[in-house]
Structure formats: structure tokens, C-alpha cells
N, C-alpha and C positions, 0 to 999 in steps of 0.2 A: 417142868420142861418149858423151855422158852420157844415160842413159835413165832417166826416172822413171816408175814404174807406179802410184804412189800419191800422195795429197795429204797434206800435213802440216796436220792440223786438231786443235786443242786439244792440241797437243804430241805427237800420235800419228800415225803413218803409217796412213792408211786407204785401202782400195780405193775407187776412184771408182764412182759409180752410172752415170755416162755411159759411152759406148762410143767407141772410136776413139782417135786421138791427134793431136797437132799437132807438126809438125817445127819445130825452133828453128834459125834460121840466124844466122850471124855477120853483123852489119850491115855490117862493112867489107869482108868477102871473099865474102859470100853462101854460104859453106861451111856444110854441114849440121853442126851441132855438138851437137845433142841432140834429145830427143823427150819430150814431156809428155803426160799423159793428157787426153783430152777430157772436160770436165766437163758436168754436166747441171744443170737448175734445182734438183734435190735436193741436189747437191754445193754449190751456191751458198748455198742456204738453210741447210745444215748449218754452213758456214763463217761465215755472217753471224750465225747464232744464237750460235755460240761467241764471236764477237767482241763481240756485245752483252752476253753474260753475263759476259765478262771485264772489262768496264768497271768501274773502281773497285778491282779486285783488284791491279793493278800500280801501284805508286807512280809518279807522273809528277813529274819535277823542276819546281819552280816557277821561272819566269824573273822576274827583277826588272824592274819597269818602267824603261825607259831614256828619258831625256830627250834629244831630238835636239840641243838646244842645248849639252848638256854633252859631246857626243861630239867626239873630235879632228877628225873629218872636217868637222863643222859649223863649227868654229872656223877651219879653213883655207879654207872656201868662203864665209865671211861676207862680205857686201858684193859678191859676184860677181853678175852678172846672167846668167841662163841663156838669156834670149831673144836671138834674133839679129836 
């Protein structure tokens, strides 16, 4: 079982302000597979502030605009009627 007792905020593991924990179960088997700390509004605010301040620091890849008509899928479905 994996047990986390801290949150990863701004690249560092920090102790939560909240108390308690949440059990994490495998969705397929319902087996207990881990435990994570229970957060508080203070923890959420700290993580959100970090996320807001990091905007613009990390380069985001630019995606080129894609024309639907030029995609291979568009050419194979041209002329088809999708209504029944």
C-alpha cells in the first residue's frame, strides 16, 4: 500500500494543514491501495496560489491550427450523411 503524508506544492513536499486522510481504492477490485492526506481550504489556497504564480513560467507548446477539411479523416468521410 502506498501512503502519502504530504502534498507536492511548488515542487516541494509540504505537510498538510488539514487533518485526517482519505483511503484510495482500486476501482476494479475495490482493494485498498493507498492513503492520501486530507486537505483543508488552506491547502487548496496554497496550491492554487502556486498554480497562478507559475503561469507564464513554463513554456507551453504551441499547436498549429488544423483545418478539418485537410485532415485524412475528413476526406474519407466527405459526402457521407450522418443522419439516419
